[in-house]
N, C-alpha and C positions, 0 to 999 in steps of 0.2 A: 730670164725665162721663168715661168711659173712652175710650181711643183707638177702640175698636170702636164705641161708641155715636156718637161724633163722626163717624167714617168713614161709617156707614150713612146719615147725614143728607146727605152731600155727594159721595160718591165712587161711580163706576161702574167695577167691576173687570173685568180681561180674562178672556175665556173663562169667564164666570160668568153663570149665569141668576140674576139678582139677586132674583127673587121667591122662589126655593126654596133657594138656597144657604145654608149655615150662615154665621153671622157671621164676619168675618175675625178672625184672631188678631192682637192688637196686639204688635208687637215693639219693644223699646226699645234693644237693643244686641246686638252679636255679637262673638264671640271664637273664633278657630279654626274648628272644625266645629260650634260651638254657637251657637244664637240664644236670646236671653232675652226672655220675654214680660213684658208689663206686670203680669201677675199673679204674677210671680216664678218661673214654670215655665221649665224648660230644654228645648230641642228640638235634637236632632242633625239637622243639615241634610244629609240623605242624598241629596238631589237637586241639591246645589250651587246652590240658588236659581235654578231653571230653567237649570241646566247652565253657569252663568257663573263661579261662584266656584271657582277651582282652588287657591288658596293658603290659604284660610280667611278668615273675616270680620275686618274692621278690622285688616288686617295692618299692623304698625307701620312696616315698611320702605316699603310703598307709601304709607301715610299721610304719612310724612316727605317723600317725594319729591313728592307732590301739594302739600303745604303749601309746600315750597320754590318750586315752580313758580308757585303762586298769588301769591307775593310778587314774582315777576319779570315774568310776562306771563300774563294770564288768557285772552286771545283776541286774534286779529287776523285781518282778512279774508285769505283764502287765495288770492284772485285778484290776482296782481301782487305778492304778498308771501310770505315764507316765514319759518321760525323753526327754531331748533336742535332742539327735540324732534321735530318732524315729519321733518326730514332724517335725524336719527340713527335714529329708529324705522324709517324706510324702508330705510336702509342695513343695519341689524341684522336686520330680518325677511328681506330678500332673501338675506342671507348664509346663512340657515337653510333656504331653499326650494330646489326644483329649479333648476338653473343657468339654465334658459331663462326664468325669471321675472326681468324687468328693470325694470319700472316699477310704481309704487304710486299708486293713486288712493284718496283718503280720502273716507269718507262717515260716516253716523251710527250704523248698526246692521246686523244681518245681512241683513234684508230689503232695505235700500238697497244693500248690497254686491252682492246678487244682481241688483237692478235695473241697476246700473252694468254688471255683466258682460254681461247680456242686451243692453243698449244698445250696448256695445262691439262685440259680434258682429254685430248687425243693421246698425249704421252702418258697420262695416268693409266689408260687402258693398255697401252703398249707395254708399259713397265710391269703391268699385272699379267701380261701374256695373253690378253684377250683382244680379239679383232673387233673393236667397236670404232667404226670410222664415219658413221652417219651423223649428221648434225641437223637439228630441226630449228626452224626460225619462222617468224611471221611473214606472210606476203606483204609487200610494200615496205619491209623493214629497211632501215639505213643504219649501218654500224661503222662506216668509215670507208676510206678510199684505198687502203693498202689491200693486197690481194686476198688475204684471208677474210678481212672485214668486208670486202666487196662480195666474196662468195656467199657469206651469210646474210647479205642484203638482198632485197627484192630485185629481180631482174628488171632493168629499166634503161633509160638513156645513159645513166651513169655507168652502166656495166656492159652495154652492147658491144663495144669494141673488143672486150676481153672475154666474151661469153665462153668461148671454147677452152679457155685457160682456167676457168673457175671450177672448183670441185662441186659435185652434186650436193644439193641440200634438199631436205624434205620441208617444203613450205606449207604452212597451215594458215587458215583464215583467223582473223581476230575472233576471240571466243564470244559467243552469245548464248542466250538460252536455247536457241534452236540448234546450235552445232556443238555445244560443249561435250556431249556424250560421244559424238562421232569422232571428235578430235582425240578424246581420251582413248577410244578404241584404236585410232591410228597410231598413237604412241605405243600402246601395249603390243600391237601387231609387229613392231620392229624393235622392241626394247632391247633385245640381245645384240642388236647392231648399232644402237643409238648411243653415241658418246655423250651428247648434251643437247639441251634446248636453250637457245639464247633469245632474249626478248628485251624490247624497250618497254619499261613498265608504265602502263596507263596512257601514254601519249607516244604516237609515232610522229616525231618532229618533221623530218624532211618529207614525209609522205603527205604532208598537208595538215599537220596537227590533228591527226586522227586519234580519237580517244575511245577507250573501252573500259568496262567496269572492273573494279578491283576484285570483286567476288569471284569472277570467272578466272582471272589470273591466279588467284589463290587456289582454286580447284586444280588448275593445270600444274602448278608447282607441287602441290600435294600429290597429284597423280604421278608425276615424274619421280618424286621421292619414293613412292611406294613401288615403282617399277625399276628403281635403281639407276635412274637417268639423272645426270648432273644438270643443274640449272645455272645459267649465267644471266645475271641482272645487269643490263647495260644502263648505268645511271650517269653516263657522260653528260647527257642533256638534262635529265630530270633531277639530278642530285643537287644538294645545297639549296633546298627551299622552293624549287620551281613548281611543285605540285601542292604546295601549302604545308607539307611536312618536310622535315630535314631531308629525307630520302623517300622516293616513291614507294620503296618496299615497305615503308611503315604503314601503308594503307592495307597491307595484307598480313596475315598471321604466320604463314609459312616462310621459312628462311631460305634464301637462295644459297647455293654452294660457293658461287664466285660472284664478285661484284666489280664493275669497271667505273672509273672516275676520270674526269679531266675538266674542261671548260671552267665552271665556277670554282674549281679546286683552288686556284691561286687568285680568285677574285678577278680573273681576266688579265692579270698582270703579265704572265708569261706562260710558256708551254710546260706542262707537266702531266704525266699520266700515272695512274695507280690501278693495279689489279689486286684485289684481296681474295683470300680463299680460306677454306676450312683447314684445320689441322689434319684431317683425314686425307685430303688431297695432297697436302704438303708431305705427309709421311710416305707417300708412294714414290717420292723422289729421293728418299734417304736410303743409301745403299753403299756397300763397299765397291760395287760395280759403278765405275764412273760413267758408263754409258747410260745410266739412269738419271743423270744430271739434266736439269732444264737448261738446254743450250740456247739461251736468249739473253740479249743485253744491248745496251745503247751507250755510246760514248759519254752522253750526258746523264746517264742513269742517276737519279736521286741528286741532281744538281743542288748544292747547298743554297744558292740564291733563290731558286724556284721553291725549294722547301720552306725557306724563310718567308717568302711571299704567301705560300699556302698557310703557314702558321699564323701570319698576321690576318689573313682573310678569315681564318677560323675564329680568331679572337673576336672579330667583328660579327661573324655569323652567329655565334652563340650569345651575343649580347641581347638583352631584352628589346632594345629599340629595333633590331632587325626583325625579330619575330613579329613585333607590332606592325612594322612596315609591310611585311608579307601579308598579314591579315588585312591591313588597310587596302592594299592593292587587290587582293582577292575579292573583297567586298565591292570595291569600286568597279572591277571588271564585271562582276555578276550583275550589278545594277545597270551597267552599260549594255550588257547582253540582253537583259530583259527589256530595255528601252527600244532596241532596234530589231528585235527578233521577228517582228511582223512586217518589216519593211519589204516592199516588193522586190528589191534588188538583193535581199539577203536570202540565199537558198537555205543555208543552215548556219547556226552559230553555236559554238561549243566552248566551254571554259573549264579549266582545272587549275586551281591555285592561281599563280600569277600569269598564267597563259590564257589568252582569249583569242579565238580565231573565228573568222566568218568566211563562208564560201560565197563569193559574189556571183549572183545569177547572170549568166552570159547567154543562156539559151542553148548552150552546148554542154558537153560533159566537163567535169572538173579536170583540169590539165595543168601540169607544171609548165607547159609551153603555151599557155593561153596568151594571146596578144595583149590582153588587158594588163598583164603584169607590168610591162614597161610604161604604159600610160599611168598606172597608179603610182609606180615608183617615182617617176619624174614629177607627178602632181604633188606628192607629199614632200619631196625635196624642196619644191618651190615654196611650200608652206613651212619649211624649216623643221621637217620631221623625217627621220630615217625609218622607213618601213620597207621591208624587203619581201614583197609578196612571193609566195610559192605558187606561181601561176595566178589563178584567180582566187587563191586563198590568202586573205590578208590577216595578219596576226600581230598582236602586241605582246611583247615580252621584255618589260623594262627593268633597269637596275632598281634595286629595292629602295634607293634613296630618292627616286623620282617624287616630285611634289604632287599634291592634289591638283594644283593649278596646271602643271604640265600635263597630267593625265587628262584633265578636262579639255585642254587645248587639243590633244590628240583625238579624243572622242568627238569633239565638235568638228574637227577637220574631216573625220571619217563620215559623220552624218551629212556634212555639206557635200562631200564627194558622192555619197549614195544618192543624193538628190539631183546631182548635176552631171555625173559622168555616165 
């Protein structure tokens, strides 16, 4: 039996209507930007396997460091104990972040990193004896699929079944010249109740790669700071080079109070989440009263092997070649966007850093459930390209090791599809 046949007997896949979905493609290995199917076909991973793989598949340097760590220490309880990979990773990450970030809290993935951030803010005010329980977020946001992360995400098909179980959130529009002042007024009007404002910086990924200007985000963060409202910068998607800078917050001058990381953190090797915060927030949990402890943890908190993978990924990330590759992809995307922007089937095209996304004109509103999605997905698979459209929004988000030849092949395939589909 093939992998696909065996899979269908035993596995339930994410974000998949199992009754109608096409059978999954069996993958047996990966190298660089390419995945190899059990049928011998090759696929360019143009979406970095759900945005996590930044250096390419089966990177030998990361594999070497993971193997070395496995022979030293595979895991140890992180309550009351520590280890070298966790300490070094925290030191090195904080050195790259805004100077106000002083403490690292480990978890397992992006959604849990957000859960930790939310709990830090809510319990901060609880520990201070203040009733601040409101949270503000952008409409159409996506912060994860656990309950707290769902609550601060935009109400959608992802959350419909759980609507009555989610806590209320103050949702605001993405900031523009037309609404920035009204948003600031909205924040000020509830500032004594508002615990925090959580945001995806510059790009709302799952919403369809919606992009907004850094200057307006900077105004909102500054306004929150002036009103005593904490800000949570969710860099799970945008961190580690995706917007052209190491972190999206580098596009603004104001510093967030809390930051969340996952996805590219380990170079896509394995799951790991990190939440960082200021000393000021951390201090609110220091007390002789044990009830002021942050009661949150995971069995695999700060797993040494995952930390070793993250350290290896960081070595590669800070290398000059990676910065050069990010710049190369950014320029290549910009040229491609300019080339196709006037095509009759391109409603809009937007680009930030290594992310380029086009809305395919369907004659209807843009929708995650556009029937065009499956047509495009299967079309590009047949061309040996993994592109996973968000409805009628098609985007390219490649590993930084992708070659110019591979990029041009993807661009050509998209241009051909625009002319024929």
